[in-house]
N, C-alpha and C positions, 0 to 999 in steps of 0.2 A: 520428579523431573529430571534429577541428575540421571537416574538409571535409563530413563527415556532417551537422554540426548546420546549417552555413551552406547545404548543398543542402536540407535539410529546411524550412528558414525559408523558402528561395527559391522553393519550390513554391507559398507563397501561401496564401490560406484563413486559418486560425485561426492565424497564424504564432506568436504567443506561446507557444499551447498545444502546438503542433507542437514548437517549439523546446526547450520544457521537459522533454516526452517524450523526445525525441532526446537532449537533455543527460542526463537521468536514465539513460537505458539505456546512453550511452556512459561515464557516471560509474560505474555499476553494473560494467560491463565492466572499465574501465580504471583505476578509481580516482579519486580528486578533483583530484589535481593535477599527476599526470605528463603528463598531455596538453594541458591547459587553457592557453592562451596568457596570459602576463601582461599583455598589453593589454587582455583581456577583464575583470580583475580591477580595473585602475587606476581605472576610472570609477565603479565601486559605491561609493556613498556609506558612510561609516563614521564619522561624527559623531553619530550616535543610538544608543540602546542597542540597537537592532535592526538594525543596519548589518551590513557586510561581515565583521567581526570574529565578530559574533552568528550569523550565517550559516553560517560556515566552522566554528566550534566545534560547533553544533547538526549540522551533516552528518558531522563525525568522530563525535560520540555515536552518530548513527544508524547510521553504517558500523559500529561496533563492537559493536552488538548482535547476538546469536544468537537469532534469531527461530526456529530450529528447533523450539524447546521451546513457545513461544507457538503456533505453528501447530498442533502437536500438542495442544496444551491446548485450544485454542479448538474443534478438529475434535471431541475427546471431548465437550466441552460441548454443540456443535451436535448430534451425535448423541443425547446423554440428553435434550435439549429436544425433538428429534424424536419419541423414543420417547412422552414424555409427552404431546405433543400427538395421538398416535394413540389415546390412551386416553380412555374418557368414559363417561357414561351413556346408555344407548339409549332411545327413545321408550316401550318395554316396561317400563322401571324396572330392567333388568339391565345391568350393564357391560359393555362390549365394546371391541374394538378396530377398527381398520380392516382386519383381516384376517378378521373375521367371528366370531373367537373369543368366546364368551359365557361369563359368570359369574354369580352371584348377586350382586347389590349388598349 
């Protein structure tokens, strides 16, 4: 993972974004601390309320979330919203949907 991130950053371009994306993928695959060199942590500031300790604790909380239910819930909500968007009143005063089904208003 370390080599992957270093290589990604050394490709050039928008290096902070590329490094962040490569780091996020490595972290998702390998966990947050088992592969990251201690020297990468050493220089991260920790004398503010939102320093290294805050970032680590936030990362642990995010990693512990079970997003399967959130994704399913949002999918159902999106499907319901899509159904509502497809209904409406036509120019002839009758209600209808995108499929052409018509009923009296």
